[in-house]
Structure formats: C-alpha cells, structure tokens
C-alpha positions in Angstrom: 5.6 49.9 34.0 7.1 47.3 36.2 10.9 47.2 36.6 12.7 43.9 36.6 14.3 44.6 40.0 10.9 44.9 41.7 9.6 41.5 40.6 12.6 39.2 40.1 13.3 39.4 43.8 9.9 38.1 44.6 10.1 35.6 41.8 13.3 34.2 43.2 11.4 33.1 46.3 9.0 31.1 44.1 11.5 29.4 41.9 11.1 26.0 43.4 7.3 26.0 43.2 7.5 27.6 39.7 9.9 24.9 38.5 7.6 22.2 39.6 4.8 23.9 37.7 6.9 24.3 34.6 7.6 20.6 34.6 3.9 19.9 34.8 3.1 22.5 32.0 5.7 21.0 29.7 4.5 17.5 30.2 0.7 17.9 30.2 0.1 19.5 26.9 2.6 17.9 24.5 1.7 14.8 22.7 3.5 11.6 23.7 4.5 11.1 20.1 6.9 14.0 20.3 7.0 17.8 20.2 3.4 18.3 19.2 0.4 20.3 20.5 -3.1 19.4 19.5 -6.1 21.8 19.8 -9.6 20.5 19.2 -12.0 23.3 18.1 -15.3 23.0 19.9 -18.6 24.8 20.7 -18.0 24.5 24.4 -17.7 27.7 26.5 -14.1 28.5 27.5 -12.8 25.4 25.8 -13.1 26.6 22.2 -9.4 25.5 21.6 -9.2 22.4 23.8 -5.9 20.6 24.6 -7.8 18.1 26.7 -5.8 18.8 29.9 -5.9 21.8 32.3 -3.4 24.2 33.5 -4.7 26.2 36.5 -8.2 25.4 35.2 -7.3 26.4 31.7 -7.6 23.9 28.8 -6.6 26.2 26.0 -2.9 26.7 27.0 0.1 24.6 26.0 3.8 24.9 26.6 6.3 23.3 24.2 9.9 23.6 22.9 11.0 25.3 19.6 10.0 23.3 16.5 6.6 22.2 18.0 4.0 21.1 15.5 0.6 22.6 16.4 -2.3 20.6 15.0 -5.9 21.8 14.8 -8.8 19.3 14.6 -12.6 19.9 14.8 -15.5 19.0 17.0 -17.8 21.9 16.1 -21.1 22.3 14.3 -19.7 25.2 12.2 -16.6 26.5 10.4 -13.7 28.4 11.9 -10.4 30.0 10.9 -7.1 29.4 12.8 -5.5 32.8 12.9 -2.5 34.2 14.8 -3.9 37.0 16.9 -0.6 37.4 18.8 2.9 36.2 18.1 6.5 37.1 19.0 7.6 40.0 16.9 9.6 38.7 13.9 8.6 35.0 14.5 9.3 32.7 11.6 6.2 31.8 9.6 4.0 34.4 11.3 1.3 35.4 11.1 -0.5 32.1 10.5 -3.9 32.8 8.9 -5.7 29.7 7.8 -9.0 31.0 6.3 -10.2 27.8 4.7 -13.4 28.0 6.8 -13.3 24.5 8.1 -13.4 23.2 11.7 -9.7 22.2 11.6 -7.4 19.8 9.9 -4.5 22.2 9.4 -1.2 22.6 11.3 1.6 25.1 11.9 5.2 24.7 13.2 6.4 27.2 15.8 10.2 27.7 16.0 10.7 31.1 17.6 10.4 31.2 21.4 7.6 33.3 22.7 3.8 33.6 23.2 1.5 32.6 20.4 -2.3 33.2 20.7 -4.6 31.7 18.0 -8.2 32.8 17.5 -11.0 32.2 15.1 -11.7 35.3 12.9 -15.3 34.4 12.7 -15.8 33.9 16.5 -13.0 36.2 17.8 -13.2 35.3 21.5 -12.1 31.7 20.7 -8.6 31.5 22.0 -5.8 28.9 22.2 -2.2 29.8 23.3 1.1 28.1 23.0 4.2 29.3 24.8 7.3 28.1 22.9 9.9 28.0 25.6 13.7 27.8 25.1 14.8 25.3 27.7 18.2 27.1 28.1 16.6 30.2 29.5 15.1 30.9 32.9 11.3 31.4 33.0 8.8 30.7 30.3 9.6 32.8 27.2 7.0 35.3 26.2 9.4 37.1 23.8 10.8 40.6 24.1 7.9 42.1 22.1 4.6 40.8 20.7 2.9 41.7 17.5 -0.9 41.6 16.7 -2.1 40.4 13.3 -3.1 44.0 12.5 0.5 45.2 12.8 0.5 46.6 16.3 3.8 45.8 18.1 4.4 46.5 21.8 7.0 45.3 24.5 5.9 42.1 26.2 5.9 43.9 29.6 3.6 46.6 28.3 0.1 47.2 29.6 -1.5 46.2 26.3 0.4 42.9 26.3 -0.5 42.0 29.9 -4.1 43.2 29.4 -4.4 40.8 26.5 -2.9 38.0 28.5 -5.3 38.7 31.4 -8.2 38.6 28.9 -7.0 35.2 27.7 -7.0 33.7 31.2 -10.5 35.1 31.9 -12.0 34.1 28.6 -10.7 30.5 28.6 -11.6 29.5 32.1 -15.3 29.7 33.2 -14.1 29.6 36.8 -12.6 33.1 36.2 -15.8 34.7 35.0 -17.7 37.3 37.1 -20.4 35.4 38.9 -23.1 37.5 40.7 -24.7 34.4 42.2 -21.8 34.3 44.7 -21.1 36.4 47.7 -17.4 35.9 47.5 -15.0 38.4 45.8 -14.2 37.8 42.1 -11.0 35.8 41.9 -8.9 35.2 38.7 -6.6 32.2 38.8 -3.4 32.4 36.8 -0.7 29.8 36.4 1.9 30.5 39.2 5.0 30.6 36.9 7.9 32.9 36.1 7.9 34.4 32.6 10.7 36.0 30.6 9.7 39.4 29.1 11.7 42.3 27.7 12.6 43.6 31.2 13.7 40.3 32.5 12.1 37.4 34.5 9.0 38.2 36.4 6.3 36.2 38.2 3.1 36.1 36.0 0.4 36.4 38.7 2.4 39.0 40.6 2.4 41.3 37.6 -1.2 40.8 36.6 -2.5 41.1 40.2 -0.5 44.3 40.8 -1.7 45.9 37.6 -5.4 44.9 37.6 -6.1 43.6 41.1 -7.7 40.4 42.2 -10.1 39.2 44.9 -12.3 42.1 43.8 -15.6 42.8 45.6 -18.4 42.9 43.1 -21.1 45.6 43.3 -24.5 44.7 44.5 -27.2 44.3 41.9 -29.7 47.2 41.9 -32.9 47.9 39.9 -33.3 51.2 38.1 -35.8 53.6 39.8 -37.8 54.0 36.6 -39.2 50.9 35.0 -38.8 50.0 31.3 -41.5 49.4 28.8 -41.9 45.7 28.0 -39.1 43.2 28.4 -35.5 42.6 27.5 -34.3 39.4 25.9 -30.6 38.5 26.3 -28.7 35.7 24.6 -27.0 34.0 27.6 -24.9 32.1 25.1 -22.7 30.2 27.5 -25.4 28.9 30.0 -25.7 25.1 29.9 -28.7 23.0 30.5 -29.1 19.3 31.4 -31.1 18.3 28.3 -28.6 19.6 25.7 -25.1 18.8 24.5 -24.6 22.4 23.2 -24.6 25.5 25.3 -26.9 28.5 25.3 -30.2 29.9 26.5 -32.2 33.1 25.8 -33.3 34.9 28.9 -36.2 37.3 29.3 -36.1 40.1 31.8 -39.3 41.9 32.8 -38.9 45.7 32.5 -41.2 46.4 35.4 -39.9 44.0 38.0 -36.4 43.5 36.6 -36.7 39.8 37.2 -35.7 37.0 34.9 -39.1 35.5 33.9 -38.1 32.9 31.3 -35.2 30.8 30.1 -35.5 29.3 26.6 -33.0 26.5 25.9 -35.0 24.5 23.2 -33.5 21.1 24.1 -35.5 19.5 21.3 -33.2 21.0 18.7 -30.1 21.2 20.9 -30.0 25.0 20.3 -26.3 25.9 19.9 -24.8 29.2 21.0 -27.8 31.5 20.5 -26.2 34.8 19.5 -28.5 37.6 18.4 -32.2 38.2 18.1 -34.9 40.3 16.4 -38.7 40.0 16.2 -41.6 40.4 13.8 -43.7 43.6 13.4 -46.3 42.3 15.9 -43.6 41.4 18.5 -45.1 37.9 18.7 -42.0 35.7 17.8 -38.3 35.8 18.6 -35.8 35.1 15.8 -32.5 33.9 17.2 -29.3 32.9 15.3 -27.2 29.9 16.3 -23.8 31.3 15.8 -21.9 28.0 16.2 -24.3 26.2 13.8 -26.2 26.9 10.6 -29.7 27.6 11.9 -32.1 30.5 12.5 -34.6 29.5 15.2 -38.1 30.9 15.6 -40.0 30.6 18.9 -43.1 32.1 20.5 -42.3 35.1 22.6 -45.0 34.5 25.2 -44.6 30.7 25.7 -41.1 29.9 24.5 -42.5 27.2 22.2 -40.4 26.3 19.2 -42.1 27.3 15.9 -39.4 26.4 13.4 -35.7 25.8 12.9 -34.4 26.9 9.5 -31.0 26.2 7.8 -29.6 29.5 6.6 -25.8 29.0 6.3 -22.6 28.8 8.3 -22.3 30.7 11.6 -25.4 33.0 11.3 -24.6 36.0 13.4 -27.3 38.7 13.3 -30.9 39.0 12.1 -33.1 42.0 11.4 -36.3 42.7 9.5 -37.2 45.2 6.8 -39.6 47.8 8.1 -41.8 47.8 4.9 -42.2 44.1 4.3 -41.2 42.3 7.5 -38.8 40.1 5.6 -35.8 38.8 7.5 -32.2 39.2 6.7 -29.5 37.0 8.4 -25.8 37.5 8.1 -23.9 34.2 7.6 -20.6 35.2 9.3 -18.9 31.9 8.3 -19.7 32.2 4.6 -16.9 33.7 2.6 -19.1 33.9 -0.6 -20.7 37.1 -1.9 -24.2 35.9 -1.3 -23.7 35.6 2.5 -26.9 37.4 3.6 -30.0 35.3 3.5 -33.4 36.8 2.9 -36.4 35.0 4.4 -40.1 35.5 4.2 -41.9 37.0 7.3 -41.9 34.6 10.2 -39.1 32.7 8.4 -41.6 30.5 6.6 -39.3 30.3 3.6 -35.8 31.1 2.5 -36.3 33.5 -0.4 -32.8 34.2 -1.8 -29.1 35.0 -1.1 -28.4 38.7 -1.2 -25.1 39.5 -3.0 -23.3 42.1 -0.9 -20.1 41.7 -2.9 -18.2 40.3 0.1 -18.4 37.4 2.5 -18.2 37.0 6.3 -20.6 39.8 7.4 -21.3 40.0 11.1 -23.6 42.7 12.5 -25.6 44.6 9.9 -28.2 47.4 10.2 -31.3 48.3 8.2 -32.7 51.8 7.4 -36.1 53.2 8.7 -37.7 53.1 5.2 -36.8 49.5 4.3 -34.5 50.7 1.5 -30.9 50.2 2.8 -28.8 47.6 4.5 -25.3 48.2 5.7 -23.0 45.3 6.6 -19.7 45.0 8.5 -17.6 42.6 6.5 -15.4 41.1 9.2 -12.7 39.4 7.2 -12.4 42.0 4.5 -11.8 45.2 6.3 -14.8 46.9 4.6 -18.5 47.6 4.6 -21.2 47.2 2.0 -24.2 49.6 1.5 -27.0 47.7 -0.3 -30.2 49.1 -1.8 -33.2 46.8 -1.7 -35.3 49.1 -3.9 -32.9 48.6 -6.8 -31.5 45.3 -5.6 -28.0 46.6 -6.1 -24.8 47.4 -4.2 -24.4 51.1 -3.8 -20.9 51.1 -2.3 -18.2 48.9 -0.8 -15.9 51.0 1.3 -12.7 50.2 3.3 -13.2 51.2 6.9 -9.8 50.0 8.3 -6.8 48.0 7.5 -6.9 44.4 6.1 -7.0 43.0 9.6 -9.1 45.7 11.3 -12.0 43.3 11.6 -15.1 45.4 11.2 -17.7 43.7 13.4 -20.8 45.8 13.8 -22.8 48.6 12.2 -25.1 51.2 13.7 -27.2 53.7 11.6 -28.7 57.1 12.2 -32.5 56.9 12.4 -32.8 59.1 9.3 -30.3 57.0 7.3 -27.9 60.0 6.9 -24.8 58.2 8.1 -23.7 55.0 9.7 -21.0 53.8 12.0 -18.8 50.7 11.7 -16.9 49.3 14.7 -13.4 47.9 13.9 -12.6 45.4 16.5 -8.8 45.0 16.2 -8.1 48.7 15.3 -10.3 50.0 18.2 -11.7 52.6 15.8 -15.2 53.5 14.5 -15.6 54.6 10.9 -18.2 57.2 10.1 -19.8 56.8 6.7 -21.9 59.4 4.8 -24.7 57.4 3.2 -25.4 59.9 0.4 -21.8 60.4 -0.8 -20.6 56.9 0.2 -17.5 58.4 1.8 -15.8 57.6 5.1 -15.9 61.1 6.8 -14.0 60.2 10.0 -12.2 57.5 12.0 -12.9 57.8 15.7 -9.9 56.5 17.6 -11.2 54.9 20.8 -7.8 54.4 22.2 -6.3 57.9 21.6 -6.5 58.5 25.4 -4.7 55.3 26.2 -0.9 54.6 26.3 -0.4 51.0 25.4 3.0 50.8 27.1 2.3 52.4 30.5 -1.4 51.8 30.6 -2.1 55.5 31.4 -5.6 56.6 30.6 -6.3 60.3 30.1 -9.9 60.3 28.8 -12.6 58.0 27.5 -11.2 54.7 26.2 -12.7 51.7 24.4 -10.4 48.9 23.2 -11.9 46.2 21.0 -15.3 47.6 20.3 -18.2 45.4 19.4 -21.9 46.3 19.2 -22.5 50.0 18.6 -26.2 51.0 18.0 -27.4 54.6 17.6 -30.2 55.7 19.9 -33.8 55.8 18.4 -33.8 59.6 18.5 -30.3 59.7 16.9 -28.7 61.8 19.6 -26.1 59.3 21.0 -24.4 56.0 20.3 -23.4 53.5 23.0 -20.5 51.1 22.3 -19.5 48.0 24.2 -15.7 47.6 24.4 -14.6 44.1 25.3 -10.8 44.5 26.1 -11.1 47.5 28.3 -14.4 46.4 29.8 -15.8 49.9 29.2 -18.9 51.5 27.6 -18.2 54.6 25.5 -20.9 57.2 24.7 -20.7 59.1 21.5 -22.5 62.4 20.7 -23.7 61.9 17.2 -23.9 65.7 16.5 -20.1 66.0 16.8 -19.0 62.4 16.5 -17.0 62.8 19.6 -16.7 60.3 22.5 -18.0 62.3 25.5 -18.3 59.7 28.3 -17.0 56.3 29.5 -18.7 54.0 31.9 -17.4 50.8 33.5 -18.5 47.4 32.2 -17.8 43.7 32.9 -15.2 41.4 31.3 -16.1 40.6 27.7 -18.4 43.7 27.3 -20.3 42.8 24.2 -24.0 43.5 23.5 -26.0 46.8 23.3 -29.5 47.7 22.4 -31.9 50.5 23.2 -35.4 50.1 24.7 -38.1 52.5 25.9 -38.1 53.9 29.4 -41.5 54.4 31.0 -42.6 58.0 30.7 -40.1 58.9 28.0 -36.5 58.5 27.0 -34.5 55.4 26.5 -32.3 52.9 28.3 -29.3 51.2 26.7 -28.9 47.6 27.9 -25.4 46.2 27.9 -24.4 42.5 28.3 -21.0 40.9 28.8 -19.7 37.5 27.8 -17.8 36.7 30.9 -20.3 37.9 33.5 -23.9 37.1 34.4 -25.3 40.6 34.9 -26.8 43.2 32.5 -26.1 46.9 32.9 -28.8 49.5 32.3 -27.5 52.8 31.0 -29.4 56.0 30.8 -27.6 57.9 28.0 -29.5 61.1 28.7 -30.6 61.3 32.3 -31.2 65.0 32.1 -33.4 64.8 28.9 -31.4 67.7 27.4 -30.1 65.8 24.4 -26.6 65.8 25.6 -25.1 62.4 26.5 -22.1 63.8 28.5 -24.0 62.9 31.7 -24.7 59.3 30.7 -24.7 57.0 33.7 -25.4 53.4 34.8 -28.8 53.4 36.6 -29.1 49.8 37.4 -27.8 46.2 37.0 -29.7 42.9 37.0 -28.6 39.3 37.2 -29.3 37.1 34.2 -29.5 33.9 36.2 -32.7 32.1 36.9 -34.8 32.7 40.1 -37.1 30.1 41.6 -40.0 31.6 39.7 -38.3 31.7 36.4 -40.1 29.6 33.8 -37.8 27.3 31.8 -37.9 24.4 29.3 -34.7 22.7 30.7 -32.8 22.6 33.9 -29.8 24.9 34.2 -26.7 22.8 34.7 -23.8 25.3 34.5 -22.5 28.8 33.8 -25.7 30.4 35.2 -26.7 33.5 33.1 -23.2 33.7 31.5 -22.3 34.6 28.0 -24.4 37.7 27.5 -24.2 38.7 23.9 -27.1 39.8 21.7 -29.9 41.9 23.3 -33.5 42.4 22.1 -35.8 44.8 24.0 -39.5 44.3 23.3 -41.1 46.4 21.9 -38.6 47.4 19.2 -38.6 51.2 19.3 -36.2 52.2 16.5 -37.4 54.6 13.9 -39.3 52.7 11.2 -40.1 49.8 13.4 -41.8 51.6 16.2 -44.4 53.1 13.8 -45.5 49.5 12.9 -46.2 48.4 16.5 -49.7 47.0 17.3 -51.7 49.3 19.6 -51.1 47.0 22.6 -47.4 48.1 22.5 -47.7 51.5 20.9 -50.1 52.7 23.6 -47.4 52.2 26.2 -45.1 54.7 24.6 -45.0 58.5 24.7 -45.7 60.6 21.6 -42.0 61.2 21.2 -41.1 57.6 21.5 -43.7 56.7 18.8 -42.1 59.2 16.4 -38.5 59.4 17.7 -37.0 61.9 15.2 -40.0 64.4 14.8 
C-alpha cells in the first residue's frame, strides 16, 4: 500500500497544474442553475451516463460541492436502474437504488464528501461518477473509506478501491480501451488531479500508474496451431457503423484461417447493442438479442441477410433453444415481472408465451441436454430458478448470494446433475445440485486476493460474468471482468485450478470444437478488440490444471471482410456474447446435420459417453 509521504511530495510539485484542473472540473459539470449534476442515460458506448462535457476524455464524471442535486434523464431505447455501486462509507441517504425500470426521471441529493459511482443493475458496466468535494480541504475528496452496495467496505487507498477507480476510467472512455489495430503502447488517460484518501493527499494518476502500469506494450496477435471446426461469432457490441445511430455489430471469425470474414450491422433496423447469440438445430440462422432495446433479431448465417426482428420485452439478454423442440427462450433482463422469459416458435416465427420463473430480471440462463430443464440467474433478486418444461412448473427458487450479489450467468453440467451461478458483485460461484435443489458450495473467487494490499497468492477472479461448462463436463471457464482474468475450474472437485490473463472487461465465454478432437474456449472482452483462444485441456488428460492461451485474434475488419455497413468507430470493440458454429454442447451436437456432424470426432459427437 502507498504511504502518504511517498506521494504527497510528488503531488506538491503538481499543485499549480492540479488546481487549474480542479477549477475546470468544478465548472464543467455543474449546471449553471446551481449545485446540480445532470446525467443523461444513453445507449452510446462509454457515455452511458453522459454529463455532456468531458474531463480528460471522460463524459461520465462530475465534481460538485456538498448538497449537489444529481438528476437522471433518459435517451435510451430500454429501461435502466440508477443504483449506487460505490459511495463514501456512512454517507447520508446511501445506498441509492432506484429500481423503477425506467430510463431516468429521478434524482438524488449528495451531501457527504467523497466518491459516488452509479450504475445500472440491468447493464452493470454503465457507470457515472460524482466526486462531492469539500472546498475547505486540499485535493478532491474520495472519502476515507468506500462501501459497495453489497456491503463490502475498504479504505479508499486500498487496492480494491483503486482497481475499481481504474476500471471506471477505462470503461467510460473509449480512448482508454485496448486497441490492437495500433502499434503504439496501450495508454490510459486519467485526470491529473490530487485526491484526498484515508492516508492523505495523493496524485491520482501517480497512484494508478504505479500500481497497474501505463504505456503497456500489447502482445502480438497469433493464430492457434490447430484450427477450429466451423466459425466463431462474437457480439462486437460497441463497434459503430456509418448507417446507424445505435452501436453494435456481430463479427464472424473463420476457424480455419482465424480471419474476420463478415460484419453484420443490420442498418435497416438500426440494430442496437447486440449482446448474445444462439442458432437453430441446422445452424442456418443466428438469433441475436438487442440488450439496449426490446428486440430479438434473426438473420441468415451465410449471407447476413435480415430475416425478422421480433419484439420480446425490455433488455433481452440471452437466447437459447430447447434440444427437443428447437423452440427459443429469451431472458428479458429489464423485465421485473415473473413472466420475464419469452418462449418463441422455431426460427422465431411467433411469440408463444411468457414463461413464469417466479422472478424477474433474469440474465444468462442455460438449458439441459434433454430439453427438460432451464436454470436462470435472476440478477436483481440474488437467486436462481430451476424450471421444468415437461411439467411446466418451477422446481425450485434458491438464493445463491446476498440481496445485492447480482447473479449474472449460469452454466450447467452436460448430464444436468448440477449447475453453477456466477455472482457478479460477490465474486463467488454457487454450485447447485439439480436433484436435491440445494446449494452445495460457494466458490470464493477472491479468496487468494487481499483487497487492501492487492496481494495475490493463487488464482483470482473478481466480478465473474459468463461461466459455461465444457461439452464433456470436465472443466468450466469463467471470464472475470474486474481482475481481467480467466479462471479454470475442475468440475470433479469444484476447485479453481488455473488462472490466465485476459483483457479489460473480460466478459464472454463459449466452447467450440477443435479439429481432431477436444475443445477451445473462446473469450471476449468489452474494452478490447481481440478474442482469446483457450485450450482448457492441452494434454487431453481430462485435467484442466495445464489450461493455456493458445492464440489471439483481432475482431476488427480486414479489407476482405464482408460487411453491410461501413465501420465508423470502436473497431471490433465491445466483445460480449460468443457463438461457435457448430454448437457442440451435449443435446445440441446430436441434432447437427451431417454437413457439420461429419467434421467432428466420435467423442465430440457424443461428448459424455
């Protein structure tokens, strides 16, 4: 941990420049009508909470004095919450948690000096921050300690506090994202100001640069030695195109050449933040959810041609099919009603019904190999639902964490014996027995991490997101967004056995077939434009302890890439949902047409036999 004496000396030499910046900060984000900050909630990458003016390239940060009125308005195609993710410990009126599921219209008054970070609980990488500064003190006040909405409290100089602050500055400024189209080192720009924390006054960029580095040379992209079967589709959610107002494309990577072969933007419908994908049993169409809208979109996999655009409900997040009927199920992440999973006919030709899961706000679900069971991660309820399609009934609703643990994604064993739920804010994974409906274990992904000093003594994964189980059921790969790490779990012991590096905003994971046998796990990141290829079992011995990254490919277009609109910004950025074609999970792989099935090994065609 940094001592005040080490940094205040350096900070003193910057006081003149810092003071000038502070004047600019205070003037640029407060309404002329008085002590007021206004955030407009948008669908625009990086500017999800938009003040309208920039601080060091950041339009989601404001500085004000105690008593500031913070107003939220909306310019989004879907609903959002306004939730206090971080606030000064003991701050009056905190935490603020407006869950009206609107795009704005509420406000909150902040009186206690310190750092306040707001988020949307439906789209939890949307950030807006206000620093309430006491004008009588030196340096911008961050508070002596910060609290998270789930109850965690740490000193404001701690590694967890500064790691979260660094994540804020990366997420909210596209210029700070890792760009593999450039030959220059990765540089993160921070406001050059002094801040007051528990150990005294320190210079903000001096601390962040000393702890996490800057001007970092990025590794060269490299193809795996062994090709993949088929192709990999990635939701490059933040990429912008000239013919659309809203962001987002879906990018196809050829598994033989590892080249981006197609970009689908669908300007005719202004496709808005494409988030997650699935396909039909013949692998002919792509279903993609528009997470900042209310639509499920269907397009032709080979041509990128739009087939249909279907209204399904607020903030549709994930989509999967039933193995026995090919019906689709879409989670409406922004719907707080119990019927928040939509069932559609094959090829999404018709909305059939709302499935009552007993809860609202589900995010990433998973389906069983036999078409019987669906499990959901109910993000705003701290629990999970197990639903039986054969009886059309809820089998269990189980708490998997605290009230603000934010369960975000589920992964299931290929024999439907147990499933896993990733709790974003608790940094845990709950293990659920599907026969007894009991949580048998909580896997603590940060047990090897000291949140104060930052010491890491083993595999660590903070803020886990997607966490699928391998088709053969031997391992599970989890993307962890705060630490930028990939954790590998041995499902026979439910122990984390390996950790691999990832990019900022590590988010999406899915498994696909490797040519000649075995599987790759593909990993995408929100604030980077490359995809990592992980071999979770390079020795083919069933033990994932030797998992390794075997390649990385850029998600930006090449001159030969087919596209339906011109790329205008954020090339290949925003990697979230991933869909390898063909789908090789147990239950789906057996339904593949011969053109795909014949490319697989016997073991891949029957992964758990």
